[in-house]
N, C-alpha and C positions, 0 to 999 in steps of 0.2 A: 387325775390318774397317777397313782403312786407307782414308781418303778422300784422293784426290790433290788438291793445291792447284789451284785454277782461276784463271786470269788472264783479265781482260776487256780486249780491244783496242777502243779507242774512236776512231772515225774520221769524217771528213766525206766524203761521196760525192755525186757528181753523179747526178741521175736525169733521164731524158728527154733533152732537148737538152743536148749537152755542148760545152764550150769548152776548147781546148788552153791558152789563157791562164789560165782558171780552174783547170785541172789543175795548172799551174805554181804558182799561188798556193797551192793545197792542199798541193802537195809542199813548198813553202817553209815553210808553216805547220806541217806534220808534222815537218820537219827541226828547226825551232825547238823544238817540243814535245818531240821526242826528246831534244834536248840538255838540256832541263829535267826530263826524267823523267816527262812527262805524256802518253805514248802509251798506256800500259796500267797496270793495277794489279790487286791481288787482287780477286776477285769479292765478297769479304766486306767490302771497304772502301767502304762506301756514301758516306762523306764525300768520298773521293778521286774516286769515280765521278761524283758530283754536280759536283765542281769541274771535272773534265775535260769533261763534257758541257756545262757552262756556257761553258767556253772555246770549244768547237766551235760552240755556238749563237751566241755573240758573233761568231765569225768569219763565220758564215753571214749574220747581220744586217748586218755591215760590208760584205760583198762582194756581197750580193744586188742592191743598187742599181746596181752596175757591170756585173753579169751578169744583167740582169732577164729574159733569155730562157732562163736555166738554172734548174733547181731543185736544191736540195741538201738532204741530210738527215744526221742524226747516226746512225751505225750502231755498235751494240755487239755484239761477237762474243766468245764464250767459247772458251778453248783450255785444254787440260790442260797442266800443267807436269810433263813427265816426260822 
């Protein structure tokens, strides 16, 4: 029985009230992370998952004061590599 590798995608998403300016900040953050290879990783790499979640959490903390009417959360999605 072969098990397919699973990748997790880790992202910051707005919930509730949304801001186009905050969307732009999130897009820029994602572009920077993509260039560094920090958008996704293997679901078995708990150290990398923790590091990426930490980066996303730091982003939320840094930007929450500027977008206090918006809520953000870190979202982790699994996808099969096939």
